[in-house]
mmCIF file of the N, C-alpha and C atoms, coordinates in Angstrom:
data_MODEL
# 
_entry.id   MODEL 
# 
loop_
_atom_site.group_PDB 
_atom_site.id 
_atom_site.type_symbol 
_atom_site.label_atom_id 
_atom_site.label_alt_id 
_atom_site.label_comp_id 
_atom_site.label_asym_id 
_atom_site.label_entity_id 
_atom_site.label_seq_id 
_atom_site.pdbx_PDB_ins_code 
_atom_site.Cartn_x 
_atom_site.Cartn_y 
_atom_site.Cartn_z 
_atom_site.occupancy 
_atom_site.B_iso_or_equiv 
_atom_site.pdbx_formal_charge 
_atom_site.auth_seq_id 
_atom_site.auth_comp_id 
_atom_site.auth_asym_id 
_atom_site.auth_atom_id 
_atom_site.pdbx_PDB_model_num 
ATOM 1   N N  . UNK A 1 1  ? -20.544 9.544   7.714  1.00 0.00 ? 1  UNK A N  1 
ATOM 2   C CA . UNK A 1 1  ? -21.858 9.955   8.116  1.00 0.00 ? 1  UNK A CA 1 
ATOM 3   C C  . UNK A 1 1  ? -21.802 10.914  9.317  1.00 0.00 ? 1  UNK A C  1 
ATOM 4   N N  . UNK A 1 2  ? -20.905 10.650  10.265 1.00 0.00 ? 2  UNK A N  1 
ATOM 5   C CA . UNK A 1 2  ? -20.826 11.474  11.476 1.00 0.00 ? 2  UNK A CA 1 
ATOM 6   C C  . UNK A 1 2  ? -19.661 12.467  11.443 1.00 0.00 ? 2  UNK A C  1 
ATOM 7   N N  . UNK A 1 3  ? -19.017 12.608  10.318 1.00 0.00 ? 3  UNK A N  1 
ATOM 8   C CA . UNK A 1 3  ? -17.850 13.466  10.192 1.00 0.00 ? 3  UNK A CA 1 
ATOM 9   C C  . UNK A 1 3  ? -18.155 14.899  10.640 1.00 0.00 ? 3  UNK A C  1 
ATOM 10  N N  . UNK A 1 4  ? -19.353 15.369  10.388 1.00 0.00 ? 4  UNK A N  1 
ATOM 11  C CA . UNK A 1 4  ? -19.702 16.747  10.755 1.00 0.00 ? 4  UNK A CA 1 
ATOM 12  C C  . UNK A 1 4  ? -19.639 16.987  12.266 1.00 0.00 ? 4  UNK A C  1 
ATOM 13  N N  . UNK A 1 5  ? -19.709 15.925  13.061 1.00 0.00 ? 5  UNK A N  1 
ATOM 14  C CA . UNK A 1 5  ? -19.685 16.056  14.518 1.00 0.00 ? 5  UNK A CA 1 
ATOM 15  C C  . UNK A 1 5  ? -18.302 15.815  15.125 1.00 0.00 ? 5  UNK A C  1 
ATOM 16  N N  . UNK A 1 6  ? -17.340 15.443  14.315 1.00 0.00 ? 6  UNK A N  1 
ATOM 17  C CA . UNK A 1 6  ? -16.028 15.024  14.815 1.00 0.00 ? 6  UNK A CA 1 
ATOM 18  C C  . UNK A 1 6  ? -15.301 16.119  15.586 1.00 0.00 ? 6  UNK A C  1 
ATOM 19  N N  . UNK A 1 7  ? -15.464 17.369  15.213 1.00 0.00 ? 7  UNK A N  1 
ATOM 20  C CA . UNK A 1 7  ? -14.735 18.448  15.863 1.00 0.00 ? 7  UNK A CA 1 
ATOM 21  C C  . UNK A 1 7  ? -15.574 19.254  16.844 1.00 0.00 ? 7  UNK A C  1 
ATOM 22  N N  . UNK A 1 8  ? -16.836 18.955  16.934 1.00 0.00 ? 8  UNK A N  1 
ATOM 23  C CA . UNK A 1 8  ? -17.716 19.750  17.789 1.00 0.00 ? 8  UNK A CA 1 
ATOM 24  C C  . UNK A 1 8  ? -17.932 19.117  19.146 1.00 0.00 ? 8  UNK A C  1 
ATOM 25  N N  . UNK A 1 9  ? -18.462 19.906  20.068 1.00 0.00 ? 9  UNK A N  1 
ATOM 26  C CA . UNK A 1 9  ? -18.788 19.355  21.384 1.00 0.00 ? 9  UNK A CA 1 
ATOM 27  C C  . UNK A 1 9  ? -19.997 18.419  21.291 1.00 0.00 ? 9  UNK A C  1 
ATOM 28  N N  . UNK A 1 10 ? -19.999 17.421  22.113 1.00 0.00 ? 10 UNK A N  1 
ATOM 29  C CA . UNK A 1 10 ? -21.111 16.464  22.167 1.00 0.00 ? 10 UNK A CA 1 
ATOM 30  C C  . UNK A 1 10 ? -21.574 16.382  23.622 1.00 0.00 ? 10 UNK A C  1 
ATOM 31  N N  . UNK A 1 11 ? -22.273 17.392  24.120 1.00 0.00 ? 11 UNK A N  1 
ATOM 32  C CA . UNK A 1 11 ? -22.579 17.474  25.549 1.00 0.00 ? 11 UNK A CA 1 
ATOM 33  C C  . UNK A 1 11 ? -23.403 16.311  26.090 1.00 0.00 ? 11 UNK A C  1 
ATOM 34  N N  . UNK A 1 12 ? -24.352 15.813  25.333 1.00 0.00 ? 12 UNK A N  1 
ATOM 35  C CA . UNK A 1 12 ? -25.172 14.702  25.827 1.00 0.00 ? 12 UNK A CA 1 
ATOM 36  C C  . UNK A 1 12 ? -24.339 13.428  25.907 1.00 0.00 ? 12 UNK A C  1 
ATOM 37  N N  . UNK A 1 13 ? -23.580 13.147  24.877 1.00 0.00 ? 13 UNK A N  1 
ATOM 38  C CA . UNK A 1 13 ? -22.724 11.958  24.882 1.00 0.00 ? 13 UNK A CA 1 
ATOM 39  C C  . UNK A 1 13 ? -21.658 12.051  25.969 1.00 0.00 ? 13 UNK A C  1 
ATOM 40  N N  . UNK A 1 14 ? -21.086 13.233  26.148 1.00 0.00 ? 14 UNK A N  1 
ATOM 41  C CA . UNK A 1 14 ? -20.058 13.417  27.166 1.00 0.00 ? 14 UNK A CA 1 
ATOM 42  C C  . UNK A 1 14 ? -20.638 13.240  28.572 1.00 0.00 ? 14 UNK A C  1 
ATOM 43  N N  . UNK A 1 15 ? -21.846 13.742  28.795 1.00 0.00 ? 15 UNK A N  1 
ATOM 44  C CA . UNK A 1 15 ? -22.502 13.568  30.088 1.00 0.00 ? 15 UNK A CA 1 
ATOM 45  C C  . UNK A 1 15 ? -22.798 12.099  30.342 1.00 0.00 ? 15 UNK A C  1 
ATOM 46  N N  . UNK A 1 16 ? -23.344 11.430  29.346 1.00 0.00 ? 16 UNK A N  1 
ATOM 47  C CA . UNK A 1 16 ? -23.653 10.006  29.493 1.00 0.00 ? 16 UNK A CA 1 
ATOM 48  C C  . UNK A 1 16 ? -22.389 9.204   29.770 1.00 0.00 ? 16 UNK A C  1 
ATOM 49  N N  . UNK A 1 17 ? -21.312 9.540   29.105 1.00 0.00 ? 17 UNK A N  1 
ATOM 50  C CA . UNK A 1 17 ? -20.042 8.837   29.298 1.00 0.00 ? 17 UNK A CA 1 
ATOM 51  C C  . UNK A 1 17 ? -19.548 8.952   30.727 1.00 0.00 ? 17 UNK A C  1 
ATOM 52  N N  . UNK A 1 18 ? -19.760 10.098  31.360 1.00 0.00 ? 18 UNK A N  1 
ATOM 53  C CA . UNK A 1 18 ? -19.323 10.292  32.743 1.00 0.00 ? 18 UNK A CA 1 
ATOM 54  C C  . UNK A 1 18 ? -20.161 9.487   33.733 1.00 0.00 ? 18 UNK A C  1 
ATOM 55  N N  . UNK A 1 19 ? -21.397 9.130   33.358 1.00 0.00 ? 19 UNK A N  1 
ATOM 56  C CA . UNK A 1 19 ? -22.311 8.531   34.326 1.00 0.00 ? 19 UNK A CA 1 
ATOM 57  C C  . UNK A 1 19 ? -22.676 7.075   34.071 1.00 0.00 ? 19 UNK A C  1 
ATOM 58  N N  . UNK A 1 20 ? -22.275 6.506   32.967 1.00 0.00 ? 20 UNK A N  1 
ATOM 59  C CA . UNK A 1 20 ? -22.715 5.154   32.664 1.00 0.00 ? 20 UNK A CA 1 
ATOM 60  C C  . UNK A 1 20 ? -21.876 4.094   33.386 1.00 0.00 ? 20 UNK A C  1 
ATOM 61  N N  . UNK A 1 21 ? -22.435 2.928   33.485 1.00 0.00 ? 21 UNK A N  1 
ATOM 62  C CA . UNK A 1 21 ? -21.753 1.777   34.075 1.00 0.00 ? 21 UNK A CA 1 
ATOM 63  C C  . UNK A 1 21 ? -21.657 0.708   32.993 1.00 0.00 ? 21 UNK A C  1 
ATOM 64  N N  . UNK A 1 22 ? -20.486 0.183   32.812 1.00 0.00 ? 22 UNK A N  1 
ATOM 65  C CA . UNK A 1 22 ? -20.262 -0.842  31.796 1.00 0.00 ? 22 UNK A CA 1 
ATOM 66  C C  . UNK A 1 22 ? -19.637 -2.076  32.457 1.00 0.00 ? 22 UNK A C  1 
ATOM 67  N N  . UNK A 1 23 ? -20.473 -2.940  33.018 1.00 0.00 ? 23 UNK A N  1 
ATOM 68  C CA . UNK A 1 23 ? -19.928 -4.120  33.699 1.00 0.00 ? 23 UNK A CA 1 
ATOM 69  C C  . UNK A 1 23 ? -19.387 -5.132  32.687 1.00 0.00 ? 23 UNK A C  1 
ATOM 70  N N  . UNK A 1 24 ? -18.491 -5.983  33.144 1.00 0.00 ? 24 UNK A N  1 
ATOM 71  C CA . UNK A 1 24 ? -17.970 -7.017  32.246 1.00 0.00 ? 24 UNK A CA 1 
ATOM 72  C C  . UNK A 1 24 ? -19.071 -8.024  31.900 1.00 0.00 ? 24 UNK A C  1 
ATOM 73  N N  . UNK A 1 25 ? -19.185 -8.303  30.624 1.00 0.00 ? 25 UNK A N  1 
ATOM 74  C CA . UNK A 1 25 ? -20.185 -9.262  30.152 1.00 0.00 ? 25 UNK A CA 1 
ATOM 75  C C  . UNK A 1 25 ? -19.530 -10.091 29.054 1.00 0.00 ? 25 UNK A C  1 
ATOM 76  N N  . UNK A 1 26 ? -19.300 -11.334 29.364 1.00 0.00 ? 26 UNK A N  1 
ATOM 77  C CA . UNK A 1 26 ? -18.733 -12.228 28.370 1.00 0.00 ? 26 UNK A CA 1 
ATOM 78  C C  . UNK A 1 26 ? -19.063 -13.665 28.763 1.00 0.00 ? 26 UNK A C  1 
ATOM 79  N N  . UNK A 1 27 ? -19.074 -14.584 27.808 1.00 0.00 ? 27 UNK A N  1 
ATOM 80  C CA . UNK A 1 27 ? -19.534 -15.956 28.065 1.00 0.00 ? 27 UNK A CA 1 
ATOM 81  C C  . UNK A 1 27 ? -18.770 -16.711 29.143 1.00 0.00 ? 27 UNK A C  1 
ATOM 82  N N  . UNK A 1 28 ? -17.484 -16.430 29.304 1.00 0.00 ? 28 UNK A N  1 
ATOM 83  C CA . UNK A 1 28 ? -16.703 -17.202 30.275 1.00 0.00 ? 28 UNK A CA 1 
ATOM 84  C C  . UNK A 1 28 ? -16.664 -16.555 31.663 1.00 0.00 ? 28 UNK A C  1 
ATOM 85  N N  . UNK A 1 29 ? -17.481 -15.542 31.905 1.00 0.00 ? 29 UNK A N  1 
ATOM 86  C CA . UNK A 1 29 ? -17.553 -14.904 33.217 1.00 0.00 ? 29 UNK A CA 1 
ATOM 87  C C  . UNK A 1 29 ? -18.003 -15.946 34.245 1.00 0.00 ? 29 UNK A C  1 
ATOM 88  N N  . UNK A 1 30 ? -17.215 -16.120 35.284 1.00 0.00 ? 30 UNK A N  1 
ATOM 89  C CA . UNK A 1 30 ? -17.543 -17.138 36.289 1.00 0.00 ? 30 UNK A CA 1 
ATOM 90  C C  . UNK A 1 30 ? -18.495 -16.569 37.341 1.00 0.00 ? 30 UNK A C  1 
ATOM 91  N N  . UNK A 1 31 ? -19.106 -17.439 38.108 1.00 0.00 ? 31 UNK A N  1 
ATOM 92  C CA . UNK A 1 31 ? -19.985 -17.008 39.200 1.00 0.00 ? 31 UNK A CA 1 
ATOM 93  C C  . UNK A 1 31 ? -19.202 -16.172 40.215 1.00 0.00 ? 31 UNK A C  1 
ATOM 94  N N  . UNK A 1 32 ? -17.960 -16.572 40.489 1.00 0.00 ? 32 UNK A N  1 
ATOM 95  C CA . UNK A 1 32 ? -17.126 -15.818 41.438 1.00 0.00 ? 32 UNK A CA 1 
ATOM 96  C C  . UNK A 1 32 ? -16.850 -14.415 40.913 1.00 0.00 ? 32 UNK A C  1 
ATOM 97  N N  . UNK A 1 33 ? -16.559 -14.294 39.632 1.00 0.00 ? 33 UNK A N  1 
ATOM 98  C CA . UNK A 1 33 ? -16.320 -12.984 39.042 1.00 0.00 ? 33 UNK A CA 1 
ATOM 99  C C  . UNK A 1 33 ? -17.595 -12.143 39.058 1.00 0.00 ? 33 UNK A C  1 
ATOM 100 N N  . UNK A 1 34 ? -18.702 -12.764 38.755 1.00 0.00 ? 34 UNK A N  1 
ATOM 101 C CA . UNK A 1 34 ? -19.983 -12.073 38.796 1.00 0.00 ? 34 UNK A CA 1 
ATOM 102 C C  . UNK A 1 34 ? -20.285 -11.581 40.207 1.00 0.00 ? 34 UNK A C  1 
ATOM 103 N N  . UNK A 1 35 ? -20.057 -12.422 41.192 1.00 0.00 ? 35 UNK A N  1 
ATOM 104 C CA . UNK A 1 35 ? -20.252 -12.015 42.587 1.00 0.00 ? 35 UNK A CA 1 
ATOM 105 C C  . UNK A 1 35 ? -19.360 -10.827 42.944 1.00 0.00 ? 35 UNK A C  1 
ATOM 106 N N  . UNK A 1 36 ? -18.126 -10.853 42.473 1.00 0.00 ? 36 UNK A N  1 
ATOM 107 C CA . UNK A 1 36 ? -17.192 -9.749  42.738 1.00 0.00 ? 36 UNK A CA 1 
ATOM 108 C C  . UNK A 1 36 ? -17.712 -8.444  42.134 1.00 0.00 ? 36 UNK A C  1 
ATOM 109 N N  . UNK A 1 37 ? -18.180 -8.493  40.906 1.00 0.00 ? 37 UNK A N  1 
ATOM 110 C CA . UNK A 1 37 ? -18.706 -7.304  40.227 1.00 0.00 ? 37 UNK A CA 1 
ATOM 111 C C  . UNK A 1 37 ? -19.923 -6.763  40.960 1.00 0.00 ? 37 UNK A C  1 
ATOM 112 N N  . UNK A 1 38 ? -20.846 -7.644  41.312 1.00 0.00 ? 38 UNK A N  1 
ATOM 113 C CA . UNK A 1 38 ? -22.066 -7.219  42.008 1.00 0.00 ? 38 UNK A CA 1 
ATOM 114 C C  . UNK A 1 38 ? -21.720 -6.608  43.368 1.00 0.00 ? 38 UNK A C  1 
ATOM 115 N N  . UNK A 1 39 ? -20.808 -7.237  44.101 1.00 0.00 ? 39 UNK A N  1 
ATOM 116 C CA . UNK A 1 39 ? -20.396 -6.716  45.403 1.00 0.00 ? 39 UNK A CA 1 
ATOM 117 C C  . UNK A 1 39 ? -19.753 -5.343  45.260 1.00 0.00 ? 39 UNK A C  1 
ATOM 118 N N  . UNK A 1 40 ? -18.852 -5.195  44.296 1.00 0.00 ? 40 UNK A N  1 
ATOM 119 C CA . UNK A 1 40 ? -18.169 -3.911  44.091 1.00 0.00 ? 40 UNK A CA 1 
ATOM 120 C C  . UNK A 1 40 ? -19.164 -2.815  43.710 1.00 0.00 ? 40 UNK A C  1 
ATOM 121 N N  . UNK A 1 41 ? -20.090 -3.120  42.819 1.00 0.00 ? 41 UNK A N  1 
ATOM 122 C CA . UNK A 1 41 ? -21.090 -2.131  42.426 1.00 0.00 ? 41 UNK A CA 1 
ATOM 123 C C  . UNK A 1 41 ? -22.009 -1.766  43.585 1.00 0.00 ? 41 UNK A C  1 
ATOM 124 N N  . UNK A 1 42 ? -22.415 -2.754  44.348 1.00 0.00 ? 42 UNK A N  1 
ATOM 125 C CA . UNK A 1 42 ? -23.275 -2.505  45.502 1.00 0.00 ? 42 UNK A CA 1 
ATOM 126 C C  . UNK A 1 42 ? -22.577 -1.619  46.519 1.00 0.00 ? 42 UNK A C  1 
ATOM 127 N N  . UNK A 1 43 ? -21.316 -1.925  46.824 1.00 0.00 ? 43 UNK A N  1 
ATOM 128 C CA . UNK A 1 43 ? -20.557 -1.119  47.778 1.00 0.00 ? 43 UNK A CA 1 
ATOM 129 C C  . UNK A 1 43 ? -20.399 0.314   47.276 1.00 0.00 ? 43 UNK A C  1 
ATOM 130 N N  . UNK A 1 44 ? -20.097 0.480   46.005 1.00 0.00 ? 44 UNK A N  1 
ATOM 131 C CA . UNK A 1 44 ? -19.921 1.819   45.442 1.00 0.00 ? 44 UNK A CA 1 
ATOM 132 C C  . UNK A 1 44 ? -21.232 2.606   45.474 1.00 0.00 ? 44 UNK A C  1 
ATOM 133 N N  . UNK A 1 45 ? -22.316 1.967   45.121 1.00 0.00 ? 45 UNK A N  1 
ATOM 134 C CA . UNK A 1 45 ? -23.613 2.647   45.125 1.00 0.00 ? 45 UNK A CA 1 
ATOM 135 C C  . UNK A 1 45 ? -24.005 3.027   46.551 1.00 0.00 ? 45 UNK A C  1 
ATOM 136 N N  . UNK A 1 46 ? -23.798 2.132   47.490 1.00 0.00 ? 46 UNK A N  1 
ATOM 137 C CA . UNK A 1 46 ? -24.111 2.440   48.884 1.00 0.00 ? 46 UNK A CA 1 
ATOM 138 C C  . UNK A 1 46 ? -23.263 3.602   49.387 1.00 0.00 ? 46 UNK A C  1 
ATOM 139 N N  . UNK A 1 47 ? -21.994 3.612   49.019 1.00 0.00 ? 47 UNK A N  1 
ATOM 140 C CA . UNK A 1 47 ? -21.116 4.706   49.416 1.00 0.00 ? 47 UNK A CA 1 
ATOM 141 C C  . UNK A 1 47 ? -21.573 6.017   48.796 1.00 0.00 ? 47 UNK A C  1 
ATOM 142 N N  . UNK A 1 48 ? -21.931 5.976   47.537 1.00 0.00 ? 48 UNK A N  1 
ATOM 143 C CA . UNK A 1 48 ? -22.403 7.179   46.850 1.00 0.00 ? 48 UNK A CA 1 
ATOM 144 C C  . UNK A 1 48 ? -23.697 7.706   47.482 1.00 0.00 ? 48 UNK A C  1 
ATOM 145 N N  . UNK A 1 49 ? -24.602 6.814   47.793 1.00 0.00 ? 49 UNK A N  1 
ATOM 146 C CA . UNK A 1 49 ? -25.884 7.224   48.402 1.00 0.00 ? 49 UNK A CA 1 
ATOM 147 C C  . UNK A 1 49 ? -25.668 7.786   49.804 1.00 0.00 ? 49 UNK A C  1 
ATOM 148 N N  . UNK A 1 50 ? -24.703 7.232   50.528 1.00 0.00 ? 50 UNK A N  1 
ATOM 149 C CA . UNK A 1 50 ? -24.447 7.707   51.905 1.00 0.00 ? 50 UNK A CA 1 
ATOM 150 C C  . UNK A 1 50 ? -23.822 9.089   51.921 1.00 0.00 ? 50 UNK A C  1 
ATOM 151 N N  . UNK A 1 51 ? -23.019 9.400   50.899 1.00 0.00 ? 51 UNK A N  1 
ATOM 152 C CA . UNK A 1 51 ? -22.345 10.696  50.877 1.00 0.00 ? 51 UNK A CA 1 
ATOM 153 C C  . UNK A 1 51 ? -23.120 11.749  50.077 1.00 0.00 ? 51 UNK A C  1 
ATOM 154 N N  . UNK A 1 52 ? -24.122 11.297  49.363 1.00 0.00 ? 52 UNK A N  1 
ATOM 155 C CA . UNK A 1 52 ? -24.959 12.231  48.606 1.00 0.00 ? 52 UNK A CA 1 
ATOM 156 C C  . UNK A 1 52 ? -24.345 12.586  47.337 1.00 0.00 ? 52 UNK A C  1 
# 
């Protein structure tokens, strides 16, 4: 179905791929792991906002 797009540029998909966040989500994720993910994302976002 998507074969026609296999060799061409996909600018919207490529842009989205550069900017998306994919956090770990699985049933056995512990509270400690969740806290680690939230802390890391918060620190990164704060750093990004501070540097523009």
